[in-house]
C-alpha positions as CSV (number, residue, x, y, z in Angstrom):
1,M,-30.0,11.4,-16.0
2,A,-26.3,11.0,-15.8
3,A,-25.1,8.0,-13.7
4,R,-23.4,8.8,-10.4
5,D,-19.7,7.8,-10.4
6,I,-19.4,5.7,-7.2
7,L,-15.6,5.7,-7.6
8,D,-15.4,9.5,-7.6
9,L,-13.0,10.8,-4.9
10,S,-13.4,14.6,-5.6
11,G,-12.9,16.7,-2.6
12,R,-10.9,14.0,-0.7
13,A,-7.2,14.2,0.2
14,A,-5.1,11.0,0.2
15,L,-1.7,10.0,1.5
16,V,0.0,7.0,-0.2
17,T,3.1,5.7,1.5
18,G,5.9,4.3,-0.6
19,S,4.4,5.8,-3.7
20,G,7.5,7.0,-5.5
21,Q,7.6,3.9,-7.7
22,G,5.9,0.5,-8.4
23,A,2.5,-0.3,-7.1
24,G,2.5,2.7,-4.9
25,R,2.9,5.0,-7.9
26,G,0.1,3.2,-9.6
27,I,-2.2,3.7,-6.6
28,A,-1.4,7.4,-6.3
29,L,-2.1,7.9,-10.0
30,A,-5.4,6.0,-9.9
31,L,-6.6,8.0,-6.9
32,A,-5.7,11.3,-8.6
33,D,-7.4,10.2,-11.8
34,H,-10.6,9.9,-9.8
35,G,-10.4,13.3,-8.2
36,A,-8.4,12.9,-5.0
37,A,-5.7,15.3,-4.1
38,V,-2.7,13.1,-3.3
39,A,0.3,13.4,-1.0
40,V,3.0,11.2,-2.6
41,N,5.2,9.8,0.1
42,D,8.6,8.1,-0.4
43,F,11.8,7.6,1.5
44,V,13.5,9.2,-1.5
45,L,12.1,12.7,-2.1
46,D,13.1,12.9,-5.8
47,R,11.0,9.8,-6.5
48,A,8.0,11.3,-4.7
49,E,8.4,14.6,-6.5
50,A,8.5,12.9,-9.9
51,V,5.2,11.1,-9.3
52,A,3.6,14.3,-7.8
53,E,4.6,16.1,-10.9
54,E,3.0,13.4,-13.1
55,I,-0.2,14.1,-11.3
56,R,0.0,17.9,-11.5
57,S,0.9,17.6,-15.2
58,A,-2.3,15.7,-15.8
59,G,-4.3,18.4,-14.1
60,G,-4.5,16.9,-10.6
61,K,-3.4,18.2,-7.3
62,A,-0.4,16.6,-5.5
63,V,2.4,17.3,-3.1
64,A,5.5,15.2,-2.4
65,V,6.3,14.3,1.2
66,Q,9.4,12.6,2.3
67,A,9.3,10.2,5.3
68,D,10.6,7.0,6.6
69,V,7.4,5.5,7.9
70,S,9.2,3.5,10.6
71,D,10.1,6.9,12.2
72,Y,7.1,8.4,14.0
73,A,8.4,12.0,14.0
74,S,9.1,11.7,10.2
75,V,5.6,10.4,9.6
76,K,4.1,13.3,11.7
77,A,6.0,15.9,9.7
78,A,4.8,14.4,6.4
79,F,1.2,14.4,7.5
80,D,1.5,18.0,8.7
81,K,2.9,19.1,5.4
82,A,0.3,17.1,3.4
83,S,-2.6,18.5,5.5
84,A,-1.4,22.0,5.2
85,E,-1.3,21.8,1.4
86,L,-4.2,19.5,0.6
87,G,-6.5,19.6,3.6
88,T,-7.4,16.8,6.0
89,I,-6.2,13.4,4.9
90,T,-9.2,11.1,4.9
91,L,-7.8,8.5,2.6
92,L,-4.7,6.6,3.9
93,V,-3.0,3.9,1.8
94,N,-0.3,2.1,3.7
95,N,1.7,0.8,0.8
96,A,5.4,1.2,2.0
97,G,6.8,-2.3,2.6
98,M,9.3,-4.9,1.7
99,A,12.6,-4.4,3.6
100,G,12.2,-0.7,4.2
101,P,14.2,2.2,2.7
102,S,16.9,-0.1,1.3
103,D,14.2,-1.9,-0.8
104,K,16.4,-4.9,-1.1
105,M,14.2,-7.8,-0.2
106,G,16.2,-11.0,-0.4
107,R,15.5,-14.2,1.4
108,S,16.9,-14.8,4.9
109,P,18.7,-17.9,6.0
110,E,16.5,-20.4,7.9
111,F,14.9,-18.5,10.8
112,W,17.1,-20.1,13.5
113,Q,20.2,-19.1,11.5
114,A,19.2,-15.5,10.9
115,D,20.6,-12.6,12.9
116,P,17.8,-11.2,15.1
117,A,19.0,-7.7,14.2
118,E,17.6,-8.3,10.7
119,W,14.0,-8.7,12.1
120,L,13.7,-5.0,12.8
121,R,14.0,-3.8,9.1
122,F,11.0,-6.0,8.3
123,F,8.9,-5.0,11.2
124,G,9.9,-1.3,11.1
125,T,8.3,-0.7,7.7
126,N,5.7,-3.4,7.3
127,L,4.1,-3.2,10.8
128,Y,5.4,-0.2,12.8
129,G,5.1,2.0,9.7
130,V,1.4,1.1,9.3
131,M,0.8,1.7,13.0
132,N,2.7,5.1,12.9
133,C,0.7,6.3,9.9
134,C,-2.7,5.2,11.4
135,H,-1.9,6.8,14.8
136,V,-1.1,10.1,13.1
137,A,-4.0,10.1,10.6
138,L,-6.9,8.8,12.7
139,P,-7.5,11.8,15.0
140,A,-8.1,14.1,12.0
141,M,-10.1,11.5,10.2
142,V,-12.4,11.0,13.2
143,E,-12.8,14.8,13.6
144,A,-13.5,15.3,9.9
145,G,-16.5,12.9,10.1
146,K,-16.3,12.2,6.3
147,G,-16.0,8.5,6.3
148,G,-12.3,8.0,6.3
149,R,-10.7,5.1,4.5
150,I,-7.6,3.1,5.4
151,V,-6.2,0.5,3.0
152,T,-3.1,-1.4,4.0
153,I,-1.0,-3.5,1.5
154,V,-0.1,-6.9,3.0
155,S,1.2,-10.0,1.5
156,D,0.3,-13.6,0.8
157,S,3.4,-14.5,2.7
158,G,1.5,-13.4,5.8
159,R,-1.6,-15.3,4.9
160,L,0.1,-18.5,3.8
161,G,3.6,-18.5,5.3
162,E,6.8,-18.4,3.2
163,Q,10.0,-20.2,3.9
164,R,13.1,-18.0,4.6
165,L,10.8,-14.9,4.9
166,A,9.6,-15.6,8.4
167,A,10.2,-12.1,9.8
168,Y,8.6,-10.5,6.7
169,A,5.6,-12.9,6.9
170,A,5.1,-12.2,10.6
171,A,5.2,-8.4,10.1
172,K,2.6,-8.6,7.2
173,A,0.4,-10.9,9.2
174,G,0.7,-8.5,12.1
175,A,-0.4,-5.6,9.9
176,A,-3.5,-7.6,8.7
177,G,-4.4,-8.2,12.3
178,F,-3.9,-4.6,13.2
179,V,-6.2,-3.6,10.3
180,R,-9.0,-5.7,11.7
181,S,-8.6,-4.2,15.2
182,I,-8.6,-0.6,13.8
183,A,-11.7,-1.5,11.8
184,K,-13.6,-2.4,15.1
185,E,-12.4,0.7,16.9
186,T,-13.2,3.2,14.1
187,G,-16.3,1.8,12.5
188,R,-18.7,3.9,14.6
189,Y,-17.0,7.0,13.0
190,G,-17.8,5.8,9.5
191,I,-14.1,4.9,8.9
192,T,-13.3,1.7,7.2
193,S,-10.0,-0.2,7.4
194,N,-9.2,-3.0,4.9
195,A,-6.1,-4.9,3.6
196,V,-5.1,-6.0,0.1
197,S,-2.9,-9.1,0.1
198,L,-0.5,-9.4,-2.8
199,S,1.6,-12.1,-4.4
200,T,4.4,-11.5,-6.9
201,L,4.2,-8.4,-9.1
202,T,6.0,-7.9,-12.4
203,P,9.7,-7.4,-11.6
204,P,10.9,-3.8,-12.2
205,M,13.0,-4.1,-15.3
206,G,13.1,-2.9,-18.9
207,E,10.9,-4.6,-21.6
208,E,13.8,-6.5,-23.1
209,Q,15.1,-7.8,-19.8
210,L,11.6,-8.7,-18.7
211,A,11.0,-10.6,-21.9
212,E,14.1,-12.6,-21.3
213,F,13.3,-13.2,-17.6
214,L,9.8,-14.5,-18.5
215,E,11.5,-17.3,-20.5
216,T,13.7,-18.5,-17.7
217,P,12.9,-21.8,-15.9
218,M,12.6,-19.9,-12.6
219,S,10.0,-17.6,-13.9
220,K,8.0,-20.3,-15.7
221,A,8.1,-22.5,-12.5
222,Q,6.9,-19.5,-10.5
223,L,4.1,-18.6,-12.9
224,S,2.9,-22.2,-13.0
225,Q,1.6,-21.6,-9.4
226,Y,-0.8,-18.9,-10.7
227,V,-4.2,-19.7,-12.1
228,I,-3.9,-16.5,-14.2
229,R,-0.5,-17.1,-15.8
230,R,1.1,-13.7,-15.3
231,Y,2.6,-11.6,-12.6
232,G,0.5,-8.8,-11.1
233,T,0.8,-5.2,-12.1
234,A,0.5,-1.8,-10.4
235,D,-2.9,-1.4,-12.2
236,D,-4.2,-4.6,-10.7
237,V,-3.3,-3.4,-7.2
238,A,-4.6,0.2,-7.8
239,A,-8.0,-1.0,-9.0
240,M,-8.7,-2.8,-5.7
241,V,-7.3,0.1,-3.6
242,L,-9.5,2.6,-5.5
243,F,-12.6,0.5,-4.9
244,L,-11.8,0.3,-1.1
245,C,-11.3,4.0,-0.9
246,S,-14.5,4.8,-2.7
247,D,-18.2,5.1,-1.6
248,A,-18.7,1.7,-3.3
249,A,-17.0,0.1,-0.4
250,S,-18.6,2.1,2.4
251,W,-20.1,-1.0,4.1
252,I,-16.9,-3.1,3.9
253,T,-14.4,-3.1,6.7
254,G,-12.0,-5.4,8.5
255,Q,-11.4,-7.5,5.4
256,T,-8.4,-8.8,3.6
257,Y,-8.7,-9.1,-0.2
258,P,-6.2,-11.3,-2.1
259,V,-5.1,-9.7,-5.4
260,N,-2.9,-12.6,-6.4
261,G,-3.8,-14.1,-9.8
262,G,-5.1,-17.2,-8.1
263,Y,-1.9,-18.0,-6.3
264,S,-4.0,-19.2,-3.4
265,F,-7.7,-19.5,-2.8
266,T,-7.3,-19.7,1.0
267,I,-9.9,-17.6,2.8
């Protein structure tokens, strides 16, 4: 008798925010590889369309949906389009993050020297974006009664604290707390809500540039803090998200899973 694939997502529809590049792209491809129809969201439509085309070219089903997750109306329009083309979204991956559509992270001055106007760009995407997407997605998930899955990407900055990233750390910690609250509210409907906490991923650069970067004192000093002496990859993130979206994780909710190469063992 053939073994059942507990990671099979056939018949499910997913929406992955910020999936036009990086870890989000890896997550979208992994979910599609395991049978999910995927709505690829990005602030830049061309990036979303490129990833959706990758999925379609491999025989999967996908649609590109543009949205700025910090804007509720934009999120609602994206979900409406995704649902119309793919069916009810029962898998939501809140991946969009960093500093929002500008995607320029950078470190702030000391907190007391930073302009309060800067806080919003971190909270807008990393916290309000998660809340917007869940608020739009949950009514349909509850009605579908198919054991929805919400996975939110947070950061070790929010678990451990990070100097000169206070607003970002606060937003990510807020998202992790929100995940736990939603887990308690929706568990009776068979919906799970978990978080994946990341440390530094491989910088987005060409092979030659990356090889040079890995030899720099800054990179070597940073990697010395990791038990597994490398940066994370999109595949590392996607593997955990796939697990949390699958039936294999149907009795896991309200948890935060570090995927961080051993940067921290803090519970």
